[in-house]
N, CA, C and O of each residue as an XYZ file, in Angstrom:
740
protein
N       5.907    -53.832     32.448
C       7.126    -53.664     31.973
C       8.081    -54.209     33.179
O       7.899    -53.874     34.350
N       9.050    -55.032     32.782
C      10.010    -55.619     33.814
C      11.001    -54.631     34.126
O      11.140    -53.634     33.418
N      11.776    -54.875     35.259
C      12.793    -54.023     35.738
C      13.944    -53.971     34.708
O      14.576    -52.936     34.499
N      14.180    -55.116     34.087
C      15.333    -55.139     33.033
C      14.955    -54.277     31.803
O      15.784    -53.556     31.249
N      13.722    -54.379     31.417
C      13.184    -53.436     30.333
C      13.295    -51.956     30.681
O      13.636    -51.133     29.832
N      13.007    -51.628     31.929
C      13.158    -50.225     32.454
C      14.628    -49.824     32.260
O      14.951    -48.825     31.617
N      15.486    -50.644     32.841
C      16.882    -50.240     32.893
C      17.440    -50.093     31.384
O      18.285    -49.237     31.123
N      16.964    -50.905     30.475
C      17.366    -50.785     29.010
C      16.822    -49.518     28.408
O      17.487    -48.880     27.592
N      15.618    -49.141     28.800
C      14.947    -47.921     28.308
C      15.699    -46.697     28.929
O      15.899    -45.690     28.249
N      16.102    -46.794     30.196
C      16.766    -45.702     30.828
C      18.130    -45.556     30.085
O      18.537    -44.455     29.715
N      18.842    -46.762     29.876
C      20.184    -46.640     29.178
C      20.012    -46.043     27.773
O      20.871    -45.292     27.311
N      18.915    -46.371     27.102
C      18.603    -45.777     25.807
C      18.388    -44.300     25.906
O      18.882    -43.570     25.047
N      17.681    -43.805     26.901
C      17.481    -42.411     27.219
C      18.739    -41.676     27.350
O      18.927    -40.603     26.777
N      19.707    -42.318     28.195
C      20.869    -41.656     28.425
C      22.029    -41.896     27.376
O      23.161    -41.445     27.551
N      21.677    -42.606     26.328
C      22.629    -42.892     25.225
C      23.723    -43.795     25.732
O      24.879    -43.546     25.389
N      23.465    -44.831     26.525
C      24.445    -45.794     27.060
C      24.331    -47.152     26.465
O      25.094    -48.042     26.843
N      23.409    -47.370     25.541
C      23.298    -48.718     24.943
C      24.360    -48.866     23.805
O      24.804    -47.874     23.227
N      24.734    -50.091     23.515
C      25.686    -50.348     22.509
C      24.968    -50.244     21.218
O      23.738    -50.302     21.196
N      25.683    -50.091     20.123
C      25.127    -49.983     18.822
C      24.370    -51.297     18.457
O      23.463    -51.230     17.627
N      24.677    -52.420     19.001
C      23.991    -53.688     18.755
C      22.607    -53.722     19.412
O      21.656    -54.251     18.836
N      22.498    -53.146     20.641
C      21.225    -53.207     21.342
C      20.121    -52.123     20.972
O      18.930    -52.276     21.246
N      20.594    -51.119     20.384
C      19.745    -49.850     20.080
C      18.565    -50.363     19.224
O      17.423    -50.111     19.610
N      18.768    -51.089     18.051
C      17.559    -51.348     17.188
C      16.565    -52.164     17.897
O      15.378    -51.936     17.663
N      16.902    -53.126     18.772
C      15.915    -53.930     19.438
C      15.071    -53.111     20.451
O      13.875    -53.332     20.644
N      15.792    -52.140     21.088
C      15.153    -51.283     22.106
C      14.228    -50.285     21.515
O      13.168    -50.000     22.071
N      14.618    -49.740     20.374
C      13.718    -48.841     19.591
C      12.565    -49.481     19.064
O      11.487    -48.887     19.029
N      12.714    -50.740     18.616
C      11.584    -51.429     18.057
C      10.478    -51.764     19.188
O       9.275    -51.719     18.930
N      10.951    -52.082     20.377
C      10.087    -52.366     21.498
C       9.399    -51.053     21.876
O       8.203    -51.041     22.171
N      10.164    -49.929     21.869
C       9.701    -48.646     22.271
C       8.519    -48.173     21.339
O       7.535    -47.608     21.817
N       8.645    -48.409     20.077
C       7.646    -48.024     19.021
C       6.424    -48.669     19.144
O       5.377    -48.078     18.879
N       6.455    -50.017     19.582
C       5.193    -50.804     19.660
C       4.582    -50.841     21.080
O       3.477    -51.365     21.221
N       5.197    -50.345     22.078
C       4.679    -50.384     23.384
C       4.331    -49.006     23.993
O       5.203    -48.168     24.222
N       2.947    -48.799     24.259
C       2.628    -47.507     24.873
C       3.144    -47.272     26.176
O       3.458    -46.144     26.554
N       3.255    -48.394     26.948
C       3.771    -48.288     28.293
C       5.186    -47.845     28.274
O       5.566    -47.064     29.146
N       6.010    -48.277     27.350
C       7.523    -47.905     27.214
C       7.403    -46.381     26.706
O       8.259    -45.597     27.116
N       6.509    -45.962     25.934
C       6.538    -44.610     25.375
C       6.195    -43.704     26.507
O       6.779    -42.623     26.574
N       5.300    -44.033     27.411
C       5.053    -43.202     28.485
C       6.245    -43.049     29.458
O       6.539    -41.971     29.974
N       6.956    -44.288     29.685
C       8.153    -44.165     30.582
C       9.262    -43.422     29.784
O      10.092    -42.751     30.397
N       9.288    -43.512     28.639
C      10.415    -42.760     27.755
C      10.139    -41.200     28.023
O      11.067    -40.433     28.280
N       8.906    -40.814     27.953
C       8.580    -39.441     28.117
C       8.868    -38.915     29.473
O       9.388    -37.816     29.663
N       8.484    -39.801     30.478
C       8.889    -39.441     31.940
C      10.297    -39.345     32.164
O      10.744    -38.441     32.869
N      11.081    -40.252     31.593
C      12.553    -40.215     31.779
C      13.228    -38.972     31.235
O      14.098    -38.377     31.871
N      12.786    -38.586     29.998
C      13.227    -37.338     29.418
C      12.866    -36.143     30.173
O      13.650    -35.196     30.241
N      11.665    -36.129     30.775
C      11.177    -35.009     31.630
C      12.018    -34.962     32.870
O      12.413    -33.876     33.296
N      12.318    -36.121     33.483
C      13.149    -36.197     34.605
C      14.586    -35.617     34.351
O      15.137    -34.896     35.184
N      15.161    -35.967     33.162
C      16.435    -35.472     32.705
C      16.485    -34.060     32.503
O      17.424    -33.385     32.925
N      15.385    -33.520     31.792
C      15.288    -32.060     31.564
C      15.231    -31.222     32.807
O      15.855    -30.163     32.888
N      14.414    -31.738     33.865
C      14.362    -31.082     35.060
C      15.692    -31.027     35.859
O      16.062    -30.060     36.524
N      16.412    -32.287     35.691
C      17.815    -32.210     36.450
C      18.790    -31.408     35.802
O      19.703    -30.927     36.473
N      18.705    -31.180     34.446
C      19.537    -30.196     33.773
C      19.033    -28.879     33.690
O      19.631    -28.046     33.009
N      17.899    -28.567     34.364
C      17.154    -27.182     34.330
C      16.931    -26.820     32.982
O      17.240    -25.681     32.630
N      16.361    -27.745     32.044
C      16.117    -27.369     30.685
C      14.710    -27.516     30.486
O      14.344    -27.987     29.409
N      13.817    -27.178     31.383
C      12.386    -27.395     31.321
C      11.869    -26.287     30.385
O      12.261    -25.130     30.531
N      11.060    -26.604     29.502
C      10.402    -25.707     28.684
C       8.958    -25.603     29.100
O       8.619    -26.032     30.203
N       8.067    -25.042     28.256
C       6.702    -24.971     28.642
C       6.044    -26.411     28.827
O       6.381    -27.360     28.120
N       5.174    -26.494     29.734
C       4.556    -27.752     30.058
C       3.783    -28.228     28.985
O       2.952    -27.481     28.468
N       3.957    -29.422     28.569
C       3.274    -30.071     27.328
C       2.521    -31.275     27.828
O       3.072    -32.024     28.634
N       1.296    -31.512     27.404
C       0.525    -32.672     27.825
C       1.165    -33.869     27.130
O       1.580    -33.725     25.980
N       1.276    -35.092     27.781
C       1.906    -36.113     27.217
C       1.136    -36.645     25.910
O       1.740    -37.117     24.947
N      -0.125    -36.531     25.972
C      -0.967    -37.084     24.912
C      -1.591    -35.921     24.093
O      -2.739    -35.990     23.652
N      -0.819    -34.904     23.921
C      -1.289    -33.763     23.109
C      -1.781    -34.048     21.705
O      -2.852    -33.619     21.275
N      -0.926    -34.805     21.009
C      -1.220    -35.093     19.619
C      -2.503    -35.938     19.563
O      -3.372    -35.693     18.727
N      -2.614    -36.926     20.450
C      -3.851    -37.808     20.406
C      -5.084    -36.989     20.810
O      -6.176    -37.267     20.314
N      -4.946    -35.980     21.702
C      -6.020    -35.254     22.018
C      -6.474    -34.366     20.924
O      -7.669    -34.260     20.648
N      -5.512    -33.706     20.276
C      -5.931    -32.864     19.085
C      -6.590    -33.712     18.026
O      -7.594    -33.306     17.442
N      -6.058    -34.851     17.776
C      -6.641    -35.674     16.653
C      -8.054    -36.075     17.003
O      -8.931    -36.083     16.140
N      -8.290    -36.416     18.284
C      -9.630    -36.815     18.756
C     -10.550    -35.656     18.641
O     -11.707    -35.842     18.266
N     -10.104    -34.450     18.945
C     -10.997    -33.246     18.884
C     -11.367    -32.985     17.496
O     -12.528    -32.690     17.212
N     -10.388    -33.082     16.554
C     -10.593    -32.822     15.125
C     -11.716    -33.854     14.590
O     -12.632    -33.487     13.854
N     -11.558    -35.103     15.010
C     -12.423    -36.088     14.518
C     -13.938    -35.825     15.083
O     -14.949    -36.079     14.429
N     -13.931    -35.331     16.271
C     -15.283    -35.103     16.925
C     -15.987    -33.827     16.399
O     -17.202    -33.680     16.538
N     -15.229    -32.942     15.815
C     -15.782    -31.669     15.416
C     -16.622    -31.825     14.112
O     -16.235    -32.433     13.114
N     -17.788    -31.214     14.247
C     -18.718    -31.334     13.094
C     -18.130    -30.708     11.798
O     -17.349    -29.761     11.884
N     -18.492    -31.222     10.615
C     -18.108    -30.698      9.401
C     -19.043    -29.497      9.040
O     -20.269    -29.595      9.087
N     -18.391    -28.375      8.682
C     -19.119    -27.227      8.308
C     -19.081    -27.094      6.730
O     -18.015    -27.016      6.119
N     -20.234    -27.076      6.157
C     -20.232    -26.874      4.645
C     -20.331    -25.360      4.429
O     -21.306    -24.711      4.807
N     -19.346    -24.867      3.846
C     -19.392    -23.483      3.607
C     -19.903    -23.263      2.155
O     -19.699    -24.076      1.254
N     -20.592    -22.085      2.001
C     -21.070    -21.770      0.571
C     -19.799    -21.524     -0.333
O     -18.660    -21.319      0.085
N     -20.186    -21.580     -1.587
C     -19.077    -21.318     -2.620
C     -18.484    -19.887     -2.492
O     -18.990    -19.079     -1.713
N     -17.491    -19.604     -3.201
C     -16.738    -18.463     -3.154
C     -17.625    -17.319     -3.810
O     -17.907    -17.327     -5.008
N     -18.033    -16.354     -2.938
C     -18.953    -15.292     -3.413
C     -18.184    -14.193     -4.249
O     -18.816    -13.451     -5.001
N     -16.831    -14.100     -4.109
C     -16.083    -13.049     -4.640
C     -15.977    -13.142     -6.214
O     -15.696    -12.149     -6.885
N     -16.208    -14.338     -6.748
C     -16.146    -14.480     -8.220
C     -17.270    -14.124     -8.958
O     -17.175    -14.131    -10.186
N     -18.427    -13.783     -8.370
C     -19.556    -13.447     -9.066
C     -19.413    -12.085     -9.842
O     -20.028    -11.935    -10.898
N     -18.693    -11.194     -9.385
C     -18.495     -9.942    -10.037
C     -17.421     -9.929    -11.159
O     -17.352     -9.011    -11.976
N     -16.573    -11.019    -11.153
C     -15.493    -11.037    -12.067
C     -15.974    -11.032    -13.614
O     -15.408    -10.304    -14.430
N     -16.954    -11.808    -13.944
C     -17.421    -11.908    -15.324
C     -18.008    -10.511    -15.852
O     -17.645    -10.046    -16.933
N     -18.861     -9.925    -15.090
C     -19.362     -8.648    -15.580
C     -18.372     -7.526    -15.745
O     -18.436     -6.742    -16.691
N     -17.422     -7.466    -14.769
C     -16.333     -6.504    -14.753
C     -15.416     -6.708    -15.969
O     -15.025     -5.781    -16.679
N     -15.106     -8.017    -16.148
C     -14.241     -8.343    -17.314
C     -14.948     -8.032    -18.534
O     -14.339     -7.419    -19.411
N     -16.193     -8.383    -18.715
C     -16.848     -7.912    -19.969
C     -16.904     -6.425    -20.195
O     -16.801     -5.943    -21.323
N     -17.067     -5.711    -19.112
C     -17.047     -4.224    -19.313
C     -15.698     -3.764    -19.668
O     -15.595     -2.861    -20.498
N     -14.629     -4.293    -19.121
C     -13.303     -3.878    -19.405
C     -12.883     -4.220    -20.866
O     -12.147     -3.487    -21.527
N     -13.414     -5.403    -21.321
C     -13.117     -5.667    -22.742
C     -13.852     -4.737    -23.711
O     -13.330     -4.282    -24.728
N     -15.134     -4.487    -23.303
C     -15.895     -3.604    -24.201
C     -15.274     -2.125    -24.260
O     -15.279     -1.439    -25.282
N     -14.762     -1.743    -23.080
C     -14.186     -0.332    -22.972
C     -12.941     -0.291    -23.768
O     -12.661      0.729    -24.397
N     -12.106     -1.424    -23.785
C     -10.829     -1.412    -24.564
C     -11.163     -1.506    -26.104
O     -10.486     -0.901    -26.935
N     -12.172     -2.244    -26.419
C     -12.556     -2.319    -27.868
C     -13.049     -0.908    -28.284
O     -12.711     -0.467    -29.382
N     -13.768     -0.244    -27.521
C     -14.339      1.126    -27.881
C     -13.115      2.071    -27.921
O     -13.065      2.890    -28.838
N     -12.197      2.030    -27.071
C     -11.043      2.837    -27.192
C     -10.201      2.582    -28.385
O      -9.623      3.532    -28.914
N     -10.086      1.408    -28.840
C      -9.279      0.954    -29.943
C     -10.087      1.530    -31.228
O      -9.488      2.078    -32.153
N     -11.360      1.378    -31.211
C     -12.167      1.865    -32.375
C     -11.983      3.437    -32.494
O     -11.825      3.938    -33.608
N     -12.001      4.153    -31.435
C     -11.863      5.603    -31.574
C     -10.507      5.999    -31.890
O     -10.340      6.992    -32.597
N      -9.448      5.294    -31.419
C      -8.062      5.802    -31.812
C      -7.461      5.133    -33.097
O      -6.636      5.748    -33.772
N      -7.858      3.931    -33.417
C      -7.338      3.265    -34.588
C      -8.150      3.413    -35.900
O      -7.594      3.476    -36.996
N      -9.505      3.464    -35.732
C     -10.383      3.480    -36.892
C     -10.212      4.742    -37.826
O     -10.350      4.596    -39.040
N      -9.935      5.898    -37.322
C      -9.675      6.968    -38.296
C      -8.490      6.702    -39.190
O      -8.547      7.109    -40.350
N      -7.417      6.056    -38.760
C      -6.319      5.718    -39.575
C      -6.721      4.715    -40.688
O      -6.129      4.770    -41.766
N      -7.641      3.855    -40.491
C      -8.126      2.946    -41.531
C      -9.059      3.624    -42.463
O      -9.085      3.252    -43.636
N      -9.880      4.648    -42.026
C     -10.760      5.293    -42.831
C     -10.060      6.269    -43.795
O     -10.285      6.297    -45.005
N      -9.180      7.078    -43.141
C      -8.417      8.016    -43.997
C      -6.877      7.704    -43.940
O      -6.173      8.370    -43.182
N      -6.381      6.800    -44.649
C      -4.991      6.456    -44.437
C      -4.009      7.569    -44.790
O      -2.904      7.652    -44.253
N      -4.461      8.431    -45.725
C      -3.505      9.540    -46.156
C      -3.357     10.472    -45.116
O      -2.284     11.074    -45.076
N      -4.313     10.749    -44.160
C      -4.144     11.664    -43.067
C      -3.290     11.082    -42.062
O      -2.618     11.830    -41.351
N      -3.241      9.818    -41.924
C      -2.368      9.250    -40.787
C      -3.071      9.381    -39.482
O      -2.381      9.458    -38.465
N      -4.365      9.413    -39.399
C      -5.058      9.442    -38.097
C      -5.246     10.924    -37.764
O      -5.416     11.801    -38.612
N      -5.199     11.111    -36.446
C      -5.398     12.520    -35.935
C      -4.095     13.168    -35.991
O      -3.047     12.611    -35.665
N      -4.208     14.503    -36.464
C      -2.951     15.282    -36.562
C      -2.637     16.004    -35.305
O      -3.521     16.313    -34.507
N      -1.406     16.269    -35.127
C      -1.001     16.918    -33.897
C      -1.161     18.400    -34.052
O      -1.039     18.924    -35.160
N      -1.430     19.091    -32.970
C      -1.657     20.616    -33.016
C      -0.353     21.222    -33.472
O       0.721     20.715    -33.147
N      -0.442     22.373    -34.269
C       0.771     23.007    -34.774
C       0.612     24.434    -34.262
O      -0.481     24.965    -34.069
N       1.844     25.032    -34.052
C       1.797     26.422    -33.656
C       1.742     27.317    -34.889
O       2.432     27.071    -35.879
N       0.906     28.366    -34.817
C       0.849     29.256    -35.988
C       2.048     30.210    -35.809
O       2.357     30.708    -34.727
N       2.673     30.409    -36.941
C       3.850     31.342    -36.920
C       3.402     32.724    -37.605
O       2.933     32.769    -38.742
N       3.586     33.762    -36.846
C       3.149     35.106    -37.453
C       4.553     35.894    -37.588
O       5.429     35.893    -36.723
N       4.605     36.510    -38.724
C       5.770     37.421    -38.909
C       5.453     38.745    -38.195
O       4.428     39.405    -38.365
N       6.479     39.044    -37.369
C       6.263     40.299    -36.560
C       7.248     41.408    -37.195
O       8.267     41.160    -37.839
N       6.793     42.532    -36.917
C       7.604     43.764    -37.394
C       8.476     44.062    -36.199
O       8.339     43.474    -35.126
N       9.377     44.997    -36.423
C      10.319     45.533    -35.425
C       9.785     46.586    -34.472
O      10.499     47.076    -33.597
N       8.454     46.942    -34.665
C       7.886     47.859    -33.910
C       7.497     47.356    -32.578
O       6.963     46.249    -32.506
N       7.717     48.081    -31.485
C       7.338     47.650    -30.164
C       5.935     48.109    -29.852
O       5.513     49.201    -30.233
N       5.232     47.259    -29.157
C       3.886     47.639    -28.780
C       3.854     47.595    -27.269
O       4.478     46.734    -26.648
N       3.153     48.490    -26.704
C       3.101     48.598    -25.314
C       1.620     48.506    -24.792
O       0.721     49.117    -25.371
N       1.407     47.786    -23.767
C       0.035     47.625    -23.270
C      -0.130     48.879    -22.307
O       0.573     49.037    -21.309
N      -1.071     49.701    -22.685
C      -1.205     50.881    -21.853
C      -2.560     50.757    -21.207
O      -3.518     50.294    -21.827
N      -2.639     51.172    -19.952
C      -3.857     51.165    -19.188
C      -3.922     52.497    -18.398
O      -2.929     53.062    -17.941
N      -5.255     52.957    -18.282
C      -5.282     54.146    -17.596
C      -4.831     54.072    -16.101
O      -5.410     53.280    -15.356
N      -3.888     54.811    -15.663
C      -3.419     54.737    -14.266
C      -4.439     55.144    -13.270
O      -5.345     55.911    -13.595
N      -4.330     54.658    -12.062
C      -5.109     54.882    -11.101
C      -4.532     56.189    -10.340
O      -3.501     56.140     -9.668
N      -5.288     57.342    -10.512
C      -4.888     58.603     -9.987
C      -5.926     59.218     -9.196
O      -7.082     58.971     -9.542
N      -5.747     59.942     -8.240
C      -6.712     60.677     -7.425
C      -6.771     62.083     -8.209
O      -5.878     62.914     -8.044
N      -7.735     62.286     -8.970
C      -7.888     63.619     -9.575
C      -8.624     64.543     -8.771
O      -9.426     64.148     -7.925
N      -8.397     65.746     -8.986
C      -9.265     66.876     -8.294
C      -9.086     66.791     -6.810
O     -10.032     67.112     -6.091
N      -7.896     66.366     -6.261
C      -7.581     66.462     -4.906
C      -6.582     67.592     -4.645
O      -5.475     67.608     -5.184
N      -6.986     68.484     -3.845
C      -6.010     69.583     -3.594
C      -5.202     69.271     -2.357
O      -4.208     69.945     -2.089
N      -5.595     68.278     -1.603
C      -4.721     68.143     -0.305
C      -3.841     66.881     -0.496
O      -4.409     65.805     -0.683
N      -2.575     66.944     -0.463
C      -1.641     65.822     -0.637
C      -1.888     64.814      0.501
O      -1.855     63.614      0.225
N      -2.126     65.208      1.726
C      -2.295     64.235      2.860
C      -3.576     63.227      2.507
O      -3.524     62.021      2.748
N      -4.694     63.856      1.925
C      -5.748     63.003      1.649
C      -5.409     62.013      0.548
O      -5.845     60.864      0.609
N      -4.604     62.445     -0.510
C      -4.184     61.586     -1.596
C      -3.263     60.475     -1.080
O      -3.364     59.329     -1.519
N      -2.359     60.818     -0.142
C      -1.465     59.851      0.386
C      -2.277     58.717      1.200
O      -2.019     57.520      1.077
N      -3.302     59.234      2.060
C      -4.059     58.248      2.797
C      -4.920     57.381      1.743
O      -5.087     56.181      1.963
N      -5.404     57.926      0.727
C      -6.170     57.137     -0.173
C      -5.255     56.143     -0.915
O      -5.672     55.026     -1.223
N      -4.087     56.528     -1.180
C      -3.035     55.617     -1.800
C      -2.688     54.396     -0.779
O      -2.471     53.248     -1.167
N      -2.669     54.757      0.415
C      -2.355     53.694      1.344
C      -3.459     52.675      1.450
O      -3.261     51.466      1.563
N      -4.705     53.294      1.402
C      -5.918     52.415      1.418
C      -5.880     51.494      0.171
O      -6.137     50.294      0.261
N      -5.578     52.047     -0.894
C      -5.441     51.331     -2.178
C      -4.442     50.204     -2.138
O      -4.704     49.072     -2.544
N      -3.304     50.564     -1.636
C      -2.205     49.475     -1.483
C      -2.709     48.299     -0.571
O      -2.521     47.126     -0.891
N      -3.373     48.678      0.603
C      -3.821     47.735      1.505
C      -4.929     46.806      0.773
O      -4.891     45.578      0.857
N      -5.882     47.482      0.074
C      -6.811     46.787     -0.723
C      -6.211     45.742     -1.707
O      -6.609     44.580     -1.788
N      -5.298     46.240     -2.381
C      -4.616     45.432     -3.414
C      -3.856     44.173     -2.811
O      -3.668     43.151     -3.470
N      -3.474     44.328     -1.609
C      -2.703     43.259     -0.891
C      -3.637     42.182     -0.454
O      -3.257     41.013     -0.407
N      -4.989     42.583     -0.095
C      -5.857     41.551      0.351
C      -6.887     41.114     -0.758
O      -7.496     40.054     -0.617
N      -7.074     41.855     -1.775
C      -7.969     41.330     -2.777
C      -7.266     40.541     -3.727
O      -6.207     40.907     -4.238
N      -7.885     39.368     -3.995
C      -7.260     38.463     -5.025
C      -7.186     38.868     -6.315
O      -8.203     39.279     -6.875
N      -5.918     38.807     -6.998
C      -5.759     39.155     -8.438
C      -5.509     37.910     -9.129
O      -4.398     37.386     -9.055
N      -6.509     37.363     -9.834
C      -6.325     36.084    -10.547
C      -6.274     34.974     -9.576
O      -7.208     34.816     -8.790
N      -5.179     34.141     -9.576
C      -5.050     33.026     -8.654
C      -3.958     33.365     -7.669
O      -3.423     32.428     -7.076
N      -3.596     34.519     -7.446
C      -2.439     34.864     -6.505
C      -3.134     35.439     -5.198
O      -2.946     36.608     -4.859
N      -3.895     34.627     -4.522
C      -4.465     35.027     -3.242
C      -3.329     35.045     -2.259
O      -2.511     34.132     -2.143
N      -3.346     36.221     -1.519
C      -2.385     36.310     -0.447
C      -1.098     36.995     -0.883
O      -0.340     37.426     -0.014
N      -0.817     37.116     -2.111
C       0.372     37.618     -2.664
C       0.011     38.990     -3.265
O      -0.845     39.083     -4.144
N       0.666     40.036     -2.785
C       0.440     41.429     -3.284
C       1.000     41.542     -4.734
O       2.210     41.384     -4.894
N       0.212     41.801     -5.774
C       0.726     41.913     -7.186
C       1.214     43.301     -7.313
O       0.461     44.241     -7.565
N       2.653     43.427     -7.111
C       3.311     44.701     -7.226
C       3.269     45.206     -8.567
O       3.329     46.426     -8.717
N       3.168     44.389     -9.648
C       3.150     44.854    -10.953
C       2.047     45.783    -11.378
O       2.167     46.488    -12.380
N       0.909     45.789    -10.575
C      -0.157     46.660    -10.821
C       0.211     48.116    -10.478
O      -0.413     49.039    -11.002
N       1.164     48.327     -9.651
C       1.554     49.706     -9.304
C       2.747     50.257    -10.083
O       3.103     51.424     -9.921
N       3.344     49.464    -10.892
C       4.635     49.761    -11.572
C       4.092     50.185    -12.895
O       3.573     49.353    -13.640
N       4.194     51.495    -13.232
C       3.763     51.959    -14.520
C       4.362     53.387    -14.619
O       4.882     53.984    -13.676
N       4.222     53.851    -15.868
C       4.702     55.209    -16.090
C       3.522     55.978    -16.486
O       2.801     55.628    -17.421
N       3.308     57.089    -15.735
C       2.211     58.029    -15.939
C       2.719     59.210    -16.677
O       3.439     60.027    -16.102
N       2.384     59.340    -17.908
C       2.978     60.400    -18.755
C       2.276     61.678    -18.466
O       2.809     62.712    -18.868
N       1.229     61.736    -17.865
C       0.529     63.049    -17.458
C       1.208     63.781    -16.321
O       0.936     64.966    -16.132
N       1.977     63.218    -15.641
C       2.667     63.966    -14.460
C       3.846     64.600    -14.886
O       4.526     65.241    -14.085
């Protein structure tokens, strides 16, 4: 490359060429690897002078990557294994949906006057105005002549009821078991 071509390339790099000279300089730059290398160096020098240096990049990075890709052996991968299970699962899903439709829709076609399965209905009973009370034999300590023993036994009973599960209420003392009316007293 001549000194005049270097000056023209430097002027192109610094954006000092006239609009008339730019197309010819760019055409030479595209076709000459020597000018492309100089172009890269001029831009690197300008970036360093302006303190705009970024990460270091190899000047022939694209060519190096292209060459490595061409040299890499081709790996033949097996077919997609995940599609093997799709057909059996899809068949099972279709069979299950057909069975569900047969169970829910078929009774309507067999007995159209019933209208399929009937909804459960609440039985209505006529009640009288009499009140009924659930009575249960109360827990009393009979044949105890000492009130302090009866009091102690009652506290044991209260503690036991607090820790013994009553139905599904574990840990909750069911006070309703102690609230009652004892008519014998």
